[in-house]
C-alpha positions in Angstrom: -10.2 -4.3 9.9 -10.0 -3.3 13.5 -8.1 -5.7 15.7 -7.0 -8.2 13.2 -3.4 -8.5 13.8 -2.8 -4.9 14.1 -4.5 -1.8 15.1 -7.0 -0.1 12.8 -5.7 2.1 10.0 -4.7 5.5 11.2 -2.4 6.5 8.4 -4.7 8.0 5.9 -4.2 11.5 7.1 -0.6 11.5 8.1 0.1 12.5 4.6 3.0 12.9 2.3 4.0 16.0 0.6 4.0 14.9 -3.0 4.3 17.5 -5.8 3.4 16.9 -9.3 5.3 18.5 -12.1 2.8 21.4 -11.9 3.3 21.4 -8.1 -0.2 20.0 -7.3 -0.4 18.6 -3.8 -2.2 15.4 -3.1 -5.3 16.2 -1.1 -5.6 14.5 2.3 -8.3 14.2 4.8 -7.9 12.7 8.3 -9.6 9.3 8.6 -9.2 6.6 11.3 -10.8 3.8 9.3 -11.6 2.8 5.8 -14.8 1.0 4.6 -15.5 -0.8 1.4 -18.0 1.9 0.4 -15.4 4.6 0.8 -13.1 2.7 -1.6 -15.9 2.8 -4.2 -15.5 6.5 -4.6 -12.7 8.5 -6.4 -12.0 10.4 -3.2 -11.7 7.1 -1.3 -9.3 5.6 -3.8 -7.1 8.6 -4.1 -7.1 9.1 -0.3 -6.1 5.5 0.2 -3.3 5.8 -2.4 -2.0 8.9 -0.6 -1.9 7.0 2.7 0.3 4.4 1.0 3.0 7.0 0.6 2.3 8.4 4.1 2.9 5.2 5.8 6.5 5.2 4.7 7.2 7.9 7.3 6.1 5.7 10.1 8.8 3.2 9.3 11.7 4.9 7.5 13.6 7.5 9.5 12.0 6.1 12.7 15.0 5.8 14.9 14.3 2.5 16.6 13.6 0.7 13.4 16.6 2.4 11.9 18.7 1.1 14.8 17.4 -2.5 14.2 18.8 -2.4 10.7 22.2 -1.0 11.6 23.2 -1.8 15.2 24.6 -5.3 15.4 26.2 -5.2 11.9 29.7 -4.4 10.9 28.6 -0.8 10.4 27.3 0.2 13.8 27.2 -0.8 17.5 25.6 0.9 20.5 27.0 4.2 21.7 27.6 5.7 25.2 24.0 6.9 25.8 22.3 3.9 24.3 19.4 2.4 26.2 18.2 -1.2 25.8 16.5 -0.3 22.5 20.0 -0.2 21.1 22.0 -2.6 23.3 19.6 -5.5 22.9 20.0 -5.7 19.1 23.8 -5.5 19.3 23.9 -9.2 20.5 27.2 -8.5 22.4 26.2 -9.5 25.9 24.8 -6.2 27.1 21.1 -7.1 26.4 18.7 -9.6 25.2 16.6 -9.5 22.0 13.0 -10.6 22.9 9.5 -10.2 21.5 9.1 -7.3 23.9 12.4 -5.5 23.3 12.7 -6.0 19.5 12.0 -2.7 17.7 11.1 -4.4 14.5 7.6 -3.9 15.9 7.9 -0.5 14.2 7.5 -2.3 10.9 4.7 -4.7 11.8 1.8 -2.4 12.5 2.1 0.2 9.8 2.9 -2.5 7.2 -0.1 -4.6 7.8 -2.4 -1.6 8.1 -1.1 -0.4 4.7 -1.5 -3.9 3.2 -5.1 -3.9 4.1 -5.6 -0.4 2.7 -4.0 -1.6 -0.5 -6.3 -4.6 -0.7 -9.3 -2.3 -0.3 -8.2 -0.2 -3.2 -7.4 -3.1 -5.4 -10.7 -4.8 -4.8 -12.9 -1.7 -5.2 -11.3 0.6 -7.6 -13.0 -1.1 -10.5 -16.3 0.5 -9.3 -14.8 4.0 -10.1 -14.6 4.8 -13.8 -12.1 7.6 -13.3 -9.5 5.4 -11.6 -7.0 4.0 -14.1 -5.1 0.8 -13.8 -1.9 2.9 -13.3 -3.4 4.2 -10.0 -4.4 0.8 -8.8 -0.9 -0.4 -9.7 0.5 2.0 -7.0 -1.5 0.1 -4.4 -0.2 -3.2 -5.8 3.3 -2.0 -5.6 2.9 -1.0 -1.9 1.2 -4.2 -0.9 4.2 -6.1 -2.4 6.6 -3.6 -0.9 5.3 -4.1 2.6 5.1 -7.9 2.3 8.7 -7.9 1.1 9.9 -6.1 4.1 7.8 -8.2 6.4 9.0 -11.6 5.0 12.7 -10.5 5.2 12.2 -9.5 8.8 9.9 -12.1 10.3 9.8 -15.0 7.8 6.4 -16.2 6.7 3.5 -13.8 7.6 -0.3 -13.9 7.1 -1.8 -13.3 3.7 -5.3 -13.6 5.3 -6.1 -10.6 7.5 -9.5 -11.9 8.3 -11.5 -11.9 5.0 -9.4 -14.3 2.9 -6.0 -14.2 1.4 -5.1 -10.8 0.0 -8.7 -9.6 0.7 -9.7 -6.3 2.4 -10.9 -6.9 5.9 -13.3 -4.5 7.6 -14.5 -6.5 10.6 -12.8 -7.3 13.9 -10.6 -10.3 13.7 -8.3 -11.6 16.4 -6.9 -14.8 15.0 -4.1 -15.3 12.5 -2.4 -18.0 10.5 1.1 -17.4 9.1 1.8 -18.4 5.5 5.2 -19.8 4.5 8.0 -17.8 2.9 7.4 -19.3 -0.6 3.7 -18.5 -0.3 4.3 -14.9 0.6 6.7 -14.5 -2.4 4.7 -16.4 -5.0 1.2 -15.4 -4.0 1.7 -11.8 -3.0 5.0 -10.2 -3.8 5.8 -11.5 -7.3 2.3 -11.2 -8.8 1.7 -7.7 -7.5 5.0 -6.4 -8.7 4.7 -8.0 -12.1 1.2 -6.4 -12.5 2.6 -3.1 -11.2 5.4 -3.2 -13.8 2.8 -3.7 -16.5 0.4 -1.0 -15.4 2.6 1.8 -13.9 3.8 4.7 -16.0 7.4 5.4 -17.0 7.2 8.8 -15.4 5.8 9.3 -11.9 2.3 10.6 -11.5 3.6 12.9 -8.8 7.2 13.7 -7.7 8.2 10.7 -5.6 5.5 8.5 -7.0 6.2 4.9 -8.0 6.8 3.9 -11.6 7.7 0.9 -13.7 11.4 1.5 -12.7 10.6 1.5 -9.0 8.6 -1.7 -9.3 11.4 -3.3 -11.3 13.9 -2.5 -8.6 11.8 -4.2 -6.0 11.0 -7.2 -8.1 14.7 -7.8 -8.9 15.5 -7.4 -5.3 12.7 -9.8 -4.3 13.9 -12.4 -6.9 17.4 -12.1 -5.6 16.4 -12.5 -1.9 14.2 -15.4 -2.7 16.9 -17.1 -4.7 19.2 -16.9 -1.7 16.4 -18.2 0.5 16.0 -21.2 -1.8 19.7 -21.9 -1.9 20.2 -21.5 1.9 24.0 -21.9 1.8 24.5 -21.9 5.6 21.4 -23.9 6.6 19.7 -21.1 8.4 16.3 -22.3 9.6 13.1 -20.7 8.3 9.6 -20.3 9.9 6.9 -21.3 9.5 8.7 -24.5 8.7 8.8 -25.1 4.9 10.9 -27.0 2.4 13.3 -24.8 0.5 11.4 -25.5 -2.7 9.5 -23.2 -5.0 5.8 -23.9 -5.6 6.4 -23.4 -9.4 9.3 -25.9 -9.3 11.9 -23.3 -10.1 15.3 -23.5 -8.5 17.5 -20.8 -7.0 19.4 -20.4 -10.2 16.2 -19.5 -12.1 15.5 -16.7 -9.6 19.1 -15.4 -9.7 18.8 -15.1 -13.4 15.4 -13.4 -13.1 16.9 -10.9 -10.6 19.7 -10.2 -13.1 17.4 -9.8 -16.1 14.9 -7.5 -14.3 17.7 -5.4 -12.9 19.3 -5.0 -16.3 15.9 -4.0 -17.7 15.8 -1.3 -15.1 19.2 0.0 -16.1 18.4 -0.1 -19.8 14.9 1.5 -19.4 15.5 4.0 -16.7 12.5 6.3 -17.4 13.1 9.6 -15.6 15.8 8.2 -13.3 19.6 7.8 -13.5 22.8 8.1 -11.5 23.8 11.4 -10.1 27.2 12.7 -11.3 28.9 12.5 -7.9 28.4 10.9 -4.6 28.3 14.4 -3.1 25.4 15.4 -5.3 23.5 12.4 -4.2 23.6 13.3 -0.5 24.0 17.1 -0.2 21.1 18.8 1.5 18.8 20.6 -0.9 19.1 17.9 -3.6 17.2 15.1 -1.9 14.6 14.6 -4.6 17.2 14.0 -7.2 17.0 11.7 -10.3 18.7 8.8 -8.5 16.0 8.6 -5.7 13.4 6.0 -6.6 11.6 6.1 -3.3 11.7 8.1 -0.1 9.7 8.9 3.0 9.0 12.5 2.5 9.3 15.4 4.8 9.4 19.2 4.3 10.5 22.4 5.9 7.6 24.2 4.3 4.6 22.9 6.1 4.4 21.3 9.6 1.3 19.2 8.7 3.0 17.7 5.6 6.3 17.3 7.5 4.6 15.0 10.0 6.3 16.7 13.0 7.0 20.1 14.4 9.3 22.5 12.6 10.5 24.6 15.5 10.0 22.8 18.8 12.3 20.9 21.1 11.1 17.5 19.8 11.5 13.9 20.9 12.6 11.0 18.8 9.5 9.0 19.7 6.1 9.3 18.0 4.8 8.6 14.6 6.1 9.9 11.3 9.3 11.7 12.5 12.7 11.5 10.8 15.0 11.3 13.8 17.4 8.6 12.6 20.4 10.9 12.2 20.2 12.0 15.8 21.0 8.5 16.9 24.4 8.4 15.1 25.6 11.9 16.2 28.0 12.3 19.1 27.8 15.2 21.5 30.2 17.6 19.7 28.8 20.5 21.8 31.0 19.3 24.7 34.2 20.4 22.8 35.8 23.4 24.5 38.2 26.0 23.3 39.6 29.1 25.2 39.1 32.8 24.9 42.6 33.3 26.3 45.7 33.0 24.2 47.5 31.6 27.2 45.0 28.8 27.6 44.1 29.7 31.1 40.7 31.3 30.5 37.2 30.0 30.8 36.4 27.1 28.5 34.1 28.1 25.6 31.8 25.9 23.6 33.3 26.4 20.2 31.1 24.0 18.2 27.5 24.6 19.1 24.4 22.7 18.2 23.2 23.9 14.8 20.7 22.8 12.2 23.4 22.1 9.7 24.3 19.0 7.8 27.6 18.2 9.6 26.0 18.9 13.0 22.4 18.5 14.2 21.1 17.2 17.5 23.4 14.7 19.3 21.8 11.6 20.8 24.9 9.3 21.1 22.9 6.1 20.7 24.8 4.4 17.8 28.6 4.5 17.0 30.4 3.3 13.9 32.8 0.5 14.4 36.6 0.9 14.0 36.5 -1.5 11.1 33.9 0.6 9.3 36.3 3.6 9.3 39.6 1.7 8.7 38.6 -1.2 6.5 35.3 -0.4 4.7 36.5 3.1 3.9 40.2 2.3 3.8 40.6 4.5 0.6 39.7 8.0 1.6 41.8 9.7 -1.2 40.6 8.3 -4.5 37.1 7.2 -3.3 34.8 10.1 -2.5 32.4 8.1 -0.5 33.9 8.4 3.0 34.1 12.2 2.6 30.5 12.1 1.3 29.2 9.9 4.1 30.8 11.2 7.3 31.2 14.4 9.2 34.8 14.0 10.1 35.7 17.6 10.8 33.9 19.8 13.4 34.3 23.5 12.7 33.9 26.5 15.0 30.5 28.2 14.8 30.4 30.0 18.2 29.4 33.5 16.8 26.0 32.0 15.7 25.4 31.2 19.4 26.0 34.8 20.5 29.7 34.5 21.6 31.4 37.7 20.5 35.0 36.5 20.4 36.5 36.9 16.9 39.2 34.3 17.8 39.4 31.4 20.1 42.4 29.3 21.1 42.5 25.6 20.7 45.1 22.8 20.5 48.6 24.0 21.4 46.9 27.3 22.4 46.8 28.1 18.7 44.2 30.5 17.3 41.1 29.4 15.4 38.5 31.5 13.8 34.9 30.7 12.9 34.7 28.0 10.2 38.1 26.6 10.9 38.5 23.0 12.2 38.3 22.6 16.0 38.2 18.8 16.0 39.3 16.5 13.2 39.0 12.7 12.9 42.1 11.7 11.0 41.9 9.6 7.8 44.3 6.9 8.9 46.9 5.9 11.5 49.9 7.6 9.9 50.2 10.3 12.6 48.8 8.2 15.4 52.1 7.7 17.2 52.6 11.5 17.4 49.3 12.3 19.0 49.3 13.2 22.7 46.0 12.4 24.3 45.1 14.1 27.6 45.3 12.2 30.9 42.1 10.4 31.9 41.4 12.7 34.8 41.3 15.8 32.6 39.2 14.5 29.7 35.9 15.8 31.3 37.4 19.1 32.5 35.2 21.9 31.4 35.5 24.9 33.7 39.0 25.8 32.5 41.0 25.1 29.4 44.5 23.8 28.7 45.3 23.3 25.0 47.5 20.3 25.7 45.4 18.4 28.2 41.8 19.5 28.3 39.3 19.9 25.5 36.5 18.1 27.4 36.1 15.3 24.8 39.5 13.7 25.3 40.8 14.5 21.8 44.5 14.6 21.2 47.1 17.1 20.1 49.5 17.0 17.2 52.5 19.5 17.0 51.8 22.7 15.2 48.1 22.0 14.6 45.3 24.1 16.0 42.7 21.4 15.7 42.3 18.6 18.2 42.5 15.2 16.6 41.5 11.6 17.0 42.8 8.7 14.8 40.5 6.1 13.4 41.5 3.4 15.8 40.9 5.7 18.7 37.2 6.3 18.1 35.0 5.3 21.0 31.4 4.8 21.9 31.3 8.4 23.0 33.3 10.3 20.4 33.2 9.3 16.7 32.5 10.8 13.2 28.9 11.7 12.5 26.9 10.7 9.4 26.9 13.7 7.1 24.9 12.1 4.4 21.8 12.0 6.6 22.5 15.3 8.3 20.0 18.0 8.9 19.5 20.6 6.1 17.3 23.7 6.5 17.2 27.1 4.8 15.6 29.0 7.6 18.5 29.4 10.0 18.8 33.1 9.1 22.6 33.1 9.9 22.1 31.6 13.3 21.9 28.1 14.8 18.4 27.6 13.4 16.2 24.7 14.8 18.5 21.8 15.6 16.1 20.4 18.1 13.3 19.6 15.7 13.5 16.4 13.8 14.9 16.4 10.3 12.8 17.9 7.5 14.7 16.0 4.9 13.2 13.1 3.0 14.5 9.7 4.3 16.1 7.8 1.4 14.6 4.3 0.8 15.6 3.2 -2.7 18.1 4.4 -5.3 18.6 3.7 -8.9 22.2 2.7 -8.2 21.0 -0.5 -6.5 20.1 -2.0 -9.9 23.8 -2.3 -10.6 24.4 -4.1 -7.3 21.5 -6.5 -7.7 22.6 -7.5 -11.2 26.2 -7.9 -10.1 25.3 -10.0 -7.1 23.1 -12.2 -9.3 25.9 -12.6 -11.8 28.3 -13.6 -9.0 25.7 -16.2 -8.0 25.7 -17.7 -11.5 23.3 -15.6 -13.6 24.4 -15.4 -17.3 25.4 -11.8 -17.9 24.5 -9.7 -20.9 27.3 -8.2 -23.0 29.0 -5.3 -21.2 27.3 -6.1 -17.9 29.4 -8.6 -16.1 29.6 -8.3 -12.3 32.8 -6.4 -12.5 31.6 -4.1 -15.2 28.4 -3.3 -13.3 30.3 -2.6 -10.0 32.7 -0.4 -11.9 29.9 1.9 -13.0 29.4 2.6 -9.3 33.1 2.8 -8.5 33.8 5.2 -11.4 31.2 7.6 -10.0 32.7 7.2 -6.6 36.0 8.4 -7.9 34.5 11.7 -9.1 34.8 14.6 -6.6 32.9 17.9 -6.7 33.3 19.1 -3.1 35.5 18.2 -0.2 33.6 18.1 3.1 36.9 17.6 5.0 38.3 20.9 3.6 34.9 22.6 3.1 35.8 23.8 -0.4 35.0 23.0 -3.9 37.3 20.2 -5.1 37.2 18.8 -8.6 38.9 15.5 -9.3 38.3 12.5 -11.5 39.8 9.3 -10.1 37.4 7.0 -12.0 40.1 5.3 -14.0 42.2 4.5 -10.9 39.1 3.3 -9.1 37.9 1.0 -11.8 41.5 -0.3 -12.4 41.7 -1.3 -8.7 38.6 -3.4 -8.9 39.6 -7.1 -8.7 39.3 -9.1 -11.9 37.1 -11.6 -10.2 34.8 -10.2 -7.6 32.9 -12.3 -5.0 30.0 -11.8 -2.7 32.2 -10.4 0.1 33.5 -7.7 -2.3 30.0 -6.8 -3.4 29.0 -6.5 0.3 32.0 -4.2 0.9 31.0 -2.0 -2.0 27.4 -2.0 -0.8 28.5 -0.8 2.6 30.6 2.0 1.0 27.7 3.1 -1.1 24.8 2.7 1.4 26.6 3.0 4.7 24.2 4.0 7.5 21.1 4.0 5.3 19.3 1.0 6.9 20.2 -1.6 4.3 23.0 -3.5 6.1 21.1 -6.0 8.2 19.0 -7.1 5.2 22.2 -7.5 3.2 23.9 -9.7 5.7 20.8 -11.7 6.4 20.0 -12.2 2.7 23.5 -13.5 2.0 23.8 -15.4 5.3 27.1 -13.7 6.0 26.1 -11.8 9.2 28.0 -14.0 11.6 31.2 -13.9 9.5 31.1 -10.2 8.8 29.5 -8.8 11.9 30.4 -11.4 14.5 33.2 -9.3 15.9 34.0 -5.6 15.9 36.4 -3.1 17.5 35.7 0.1 19.3 37.0 2.0 22.4 35.0 2.4 25.5 32.4 4.8 26.9 34.6 7.4 28.5 36.1 10.5 26.8 39.6 9.2 27.8 39.1 5.9 26.0 41.2 5.6 22.9 42.2 1.9 22.8 40.0 -0.2 20.6 38.7 -3.4 22.2 37.5 -6.4 20.3 33.9 -7.3 21.0 32.3 -10.7 20.1 28.7 -11.0 19.2 26.6 -14.2 19.7 24.8 -14.4 16.4 22.7 -17.6 16.6 20.7 -18.8 13.6 17.5 -17.8 15.3 18.5 -14.1 15.0 18.2 -14.2 11.2 14.5 -13.7 11.9 13.2 -11.0 14.3 10.6 -12.0 16.8 6.9 -11.4 16.2 6.1 -8.4 18.4 4.8 -9.4 21.8 1.8 -7.0 21.5 0.7 -8.9 18.5 0.9 -12.2 20.3 -0.9 -10.8 23.3 -3.7 -9.4 21.2 -4.7 -12.6 19.5 -7.5 -15.0 20.7 -5.5 -18.2 20.7 -4.4 -20.8 23.2 -1.0 -20.5 24.8 0.2 -23.3 22.7 -1.1 -21.7 19.5 0.6 -18.4 20.5 3.9 -20.2 21.1 3.6 -21.9 17.7 2.9 -18.5 16.1 6.1 -17.0 17.5 9.5 -17.5 15.7 11.6 -20.3 17.3 13.9 -19.3 20.1 11.7 -16.3 21.1 8.9 -18.1 22.9 
């Protein structure tokens, strides 16, 4: 395959760092192209399998694709420094989503390249006596995995890449025919995942490798998504045009039940997986490859080649294989100023400096959380640990790490702060909002001098008798807002200094978690699946909510904090939960992890839930939330086929127009 729909395979050497239990590293060798003969060798099969894991880095953690799954939802909107990559997908009148501007192109190329590699493995592995069905099943999993992401994003996509449906293609091919959504599910996704469940082991071949449990998660999710597609409650159009009927004559209810049953199997037969004890444990740096993680795009601080990007350079967000997603959701906290003078008249000093630390990292200011995400989704910040375990809401002084000798600086109300103390705090609620004094608009950007009552350079407010500047939830803006701690940078080579905050993240990017089994089964049950004893929708959700009530550490206070609010959390769960409640819980659990657009599109609730949002403006002095309306037309439930794909095909203009999703021609 050279120019089929996508460029030739280049992923085989971009390599994942995958450790076995004896810390064996999968061997990788750079290759630009695979041939059938290569796949008839053990080296070829294992190299192809390794590239299956490698390709995850090209998609997950890639900031523009990440943006396409979050911006435009109820979780995120564009921020002050956003370019059109971010504004176009917000659908709020500041850009236009087109086949050229849509950054879902990040998915298209790597996914099809990987699908072709998987087909080469599946077809030829039988010629190699040392290759087991379990190894071939890894390729089956990834072929289904990629097709699942493609069909959710673009609608029906080609099963024939030039050599026949689901066949490995090694010759140039510049034509294409899109299959329908039911064909993609029933010919590719379901059969591959069912075979993968049968052949994969219970325990991973290597750390991070796929297993029966991982395949069950994706099969249950695929059944759930397909059931919604068949039901089509809001009459959202599909493409290529197809009746909402199943080739095997099953109805939506059948697939909701299958989703429930497979998800429950995953819960009951977890293999080596399970839930972490606390939400903090799930996301704290240094514990990324934990028992709840079913799949991730791997990175490492230990080796630049296996990391996929530099470890110590001033890197850019663009390029293949980098994890730069968290940069996009980080505001420029380095603008915050304090004073070295107790009278507040001295030179302004940068008290929170750029550091390779989980609450900080490199600021890009491209995506901002909506007011509703902070005030409604995470309304409970006391019992529920998930807000504290998701956001960086307190910015603490770290100036000595940047070489500033002052033992003390002076902050709000000219009160003293020492390293490690709060300099800027995003308040939990609006209780104190009426007491906050925000600086005048003309002083918000003042940086040459400092006044603890009127100038901190980011327009944050002052409360009586508090040394930290503050901003209430309804006063967050497109330029100043809480960061996303859960995805924050984590490194162990800072040596007491600021470290390497300008290199992309060396943390694995989370793709799938064991916890999602509970949400899938609960959603299917709400949609009518018959539940097993002890596993009603409410009981399943309460497993997650009980864990959310358990605290181990307080990021807000930066101290160990033990509390068990699980009884209060589960008691507060409504007796009868609906889809909207499940979606709220999913946002609390997976906020900012790249799941939200898929959730809203699957359930056809995007317009209702994400159609309006609130946020203040783009200036540091902006603290009054404005309501913004999005125009979410039915056509946007599918992303456009990338223009580069359309341009590269040998077709007539009419054929190319027919290939493109409606509304994007």
